[in-house]
C-alpha positions as CSV (number, residue, x, y, z in Angstrom):
1,M,96.2,90.6,141.3
2,T,95.7,88.6,138.0
3,R,98.4,89.4,135.4
4,P,98.5,88.3,131.8
5,L,99.3,84.5,130.8
6,I,102.8,84.7,129.6
7,V,103.4,82.7,126.3
8,G,106.9,82.1,125.4
9,L,107.5,81.9,121.5
10,T,110.5,80.3,120.2
11,G,111.7,78.3,117.3
12,S,115.3,77.4,115.5
13,I,116.3,79.5,112.6
14,G,114.1,79.5,109.7
15,M,111.0,78.1,111.1
16,G,108.9,81.1,110.6
17,K,108.9,82.3,114.3
18,S,108.4,86.0,113.1
19,T,105.7,84.9,110.8
20,V,103.8,83.3,113.7
21,A,104.7,86.2,116.0
22,A,102.8,88.6,113.6
23,M,99.9,86.3,113.5
24,F,99.6,86.5,117.4
25,E,99.7,90.3,117.1
26,G,97.4,90.4,114.3
27,A,94.9,88.4,116.6
28,G,95.3,90.9,119.2
29,V,97.8,89.5,121.5
30,P,100.7,91.8,122.4
31,V,104.0,90.7,121.6
32,F,107.4,91.3,123.1
33,D,110.1,91.0,120.4
34,A,113.4,90.7,122.3
35,D,115.5,91.0,118.9
36,R,113.5,94.2,117.7
37,E,114.2,95.8,121.3
38,V,117.9,95.0,120.9
39,R,117.9,96.4,117.3
40,A,116.5,99.7,118.5
41,M,118.8,100.0,121.7
42,Q,121.9,99.4,119.4
43,G,120.6,101.6,116.3
44,P,121.2,105.3,115.8
45,G,121.1,107.1,119.2
46,G,120.1,103.9,121.0
47,E,120.4,103.9,124.8
48,L,123.1,101.0,124.4
49,V,125.5,102.2,122.1
50,D,127.8,104.4,124.3
51,A,128.2,101.4,126.7
52,I,128.9,99.0,124.0
53,E,131.5,101.3,122.3
54,R,133.2,101.8,125.7
55,E,133.4,98.1,126.1
56,F,134.4,97.3,122.5
57,P,136.1,100.4,120.9
58,G,135.6,100.9,117.2
59,S,132.5,98.8,117.4
60,T,130.0,101.6,116.5
61,G,129.5,104.7,114.3
62,A,126.8,107.1,113.3
63,E,124.4,104.4,112.4
64,G,124.8,102.9,116.0
65,V,126.4,99.5,116.6
66,L,128.2,98.2,113.4
67,R,127.3,94.5,113.7
68,D,129.8,93.4,111.5
69,R,132.5,95.1,113.5
70,L,131.2,94.0,116.9
71,G,130.9,90.4,115.7
72,Q,134.5,90.4,114.7
73,Q,135.2,91.3,118.2
74,V,133.0,88.9,120.0
75,F,132.7,85.7,117.7
76,A,134.3,82.8,118.9
77,D,135.4,84.7,122.1
78,P,133.1,83.3,125.0
79,Q,134.5,86.0,127.4
80,A,133.8,88.9,125.2
81,L,130.1,87.5,124.3
82,A,129.5,87.2,127.9
83,R,130.6,90.9,128.4
84,L,128.4,92.0,125.6
85,E,125.5,90.2,127.3
86,A,126.1,91.7,130.7
87,I,125.4,95.0,128.7
88,V,122.5,93.8,126.7
89,H,120.6,91.4,128.7
90,P,119.6,93.6,131.9
91,A,118.5,96.2,129.3
92,V,116.3,93.8,127.6
93,A,115.0,92.6,131.1
94,E,113.9,96.2,131.8
95,K,112.3,96.6,128.6
96,R,110.2,93.4,129.2
97,G,109.1,94.5,132.7
98,A,108.0,97.8,131.4
99,F,106.2,95.9,128.5
100,L,104.1,93.8,131.0
101,I,103.2,96.9,133.2
102,E,101.9,98.3,130.2
103,H,99.9,95.3,129.1
104,A,98.9,94.2,132.7
105,G,95.2,94.4,131.8
106,Q,95.7,91.9,128.9
107,D,94.7,88.3,129.2
108,M,97.7,87.1,127.3
109,V,101.0,88.2,126.1
110,V,103.6,86.6,123.9
111,F,107.5,86.9,124.8
112,D,109.3,86.4,121.3
113,I,112.6,84.8,122.5
114,P,114.8,82.8,119.8
115,L,117.1,81.5,122.5
116,L,114.4,80.6,125.0
117,F,115.8,77.2,125.8
118,E,119.5,78.1,125.3
119,K,119.3,80.7,127.7
120,G,117.1,79.1,130.2
121,G,114.3,81.5,129.8
122,S,111.6,78.7,129.7
123,Q,111.0,79.2,133.7
124,A,109.9,82.7,133.2
125,V,107.0,82.0,131.1
126,D,103.7,80.2,131.6
127,A,103.5,78.3,128.4
128,V,105.9,77.5,125.7
129,V,105.1,77.5,122.1
130,V,107.7,76.0,119.6
131,V,107.4,76.9,115.8
132,S,108.5,74.3,113.9
133,A,108.7,72.9,110.1
134,P,110.5,70.0,108.4
135,A,114.1,70.1,108.2
136,E,114.3,70.5,104.3
137,V,111.7,73.3,104.4
138,Q,114.1,75.0,107.2
139,R,117.1,74.5,105.0
140,Q,115.5,76.1,101.8
141,R,114.3,79.2,103.7
142,V,117.4,79.8,105.7
143,L,119.8,79.4,102.3
144,A,117.9,81.6,100.5
145,R,118.6,84.5,102.8
146,P,121.1,87.2,101.7
147,G,124.6,86.3,102.6
148,M,123.8,83.0,104.2
149,T,126.1,80.0,103.3
150,P,125.7,76.2,104.2
151,E,128.7,76.5,106.7
152,K,127.1,79.8,108.5
153,F,123.6,77.6,108.8
154,A,125.7,74.6,110.1
155,H,127.3,76.8,112.7
156,I,124.0,78.2,113.7
157,L,122.3,75.0,114.0
158,S,125.2,73.8,116.3
159,I,124.5,76.4,118.8
160,Q,121.0,76.0,119.0
161,V,118.9,73.3,120.7
162,P,117.9,70.7,118.2
163,D,114.4,71.2,116.8
164,I,113.2,67.6,118.0
165,E,114.0,68.6,121.6
166,K,112.4,71.7,121.6
167,R,109.4,70.0,120.4
168,E,109.6,67.5,123.2
169,R,110.0,70.3,125.7
170,A,107.2,72.5,124.2
171,D,103.9,72.8,125.6
172,H,102.2,73.7,122.1
173,V,104.0,73.2,118.6
174,I,102.7,75.4,115.7
175,D,104.0,73.6,112.4
176,T,104.8,76.2,109.7
177,G,105.6,73.5,107.1
178,T,101.8,74.1,105.7
179,S,100.2,77.1,104.1
180,L,100.2,80.5,105.7
181,A,96.2,80.1,106.0
182,Q,96.8,76.6,107.8
183,T,99.2,78.1,110.4
184,E,97.2,81.2,110.9
185,A,94.3,79.1,111.8
186,A,96.6,77.0,114.2
187,V,97.6,80.0,116.0
188,R,94.1,81.4,116.4
189,A,93.1,77.9,117.7
190,L,95.7,77.8,120.0
191,I,95.1,81.3,121.2
192,E,91.4,80.3,122.0
193,K,92.6,77.3,123.8
194,L,95.2,79.0,125.9
195,R,92.3,81.6,126.8
196,Q,90.1,78.7,127.9
197,E,92.6,77.0,129.9
198,K,93.5,80.5,131.7
199,R,89.9,80.9,132.4
200,G,90.1,77.4,134.1
């Protein structure tokens, strides 16, 4: 049975990955957004809220998981983070499986996975696309976010695989340091190239 080509889309913070994912969707390629699924499952009435509350009392409320409170319980505590991931990761995997079944007739799908290299997910995809931009562009974008500080940015960078290594390990790189129109043209050209490769 033929299945869709699975493209793993990743990139460090502030590199424009969400923008590129939207361009894939705009071109008709279904995108599985792992973060979006987690937010939904941890939101009001989400299926993970009760399990997270049992494991981390006081971390949820009427609006679902309270990210600040949960963050206080797991931040800088690798064991607590592992307990949280043991709740979240299997649920995401189940959603991803359902997504693949739903789109089995497509020639290509995208898995939008921020920590693709960090969590060893690159073996589960057919091609890895890394979204990248010059370091100064990345820094300007991230520090413009509400509540972001240089210290927070430095910490996030410290736990992510460096951009240069991601680029080296990628099958394809999309540069977002250019105009949106140029980035979109690059995405559409890549989709065409991947389709041709799949057809062999």
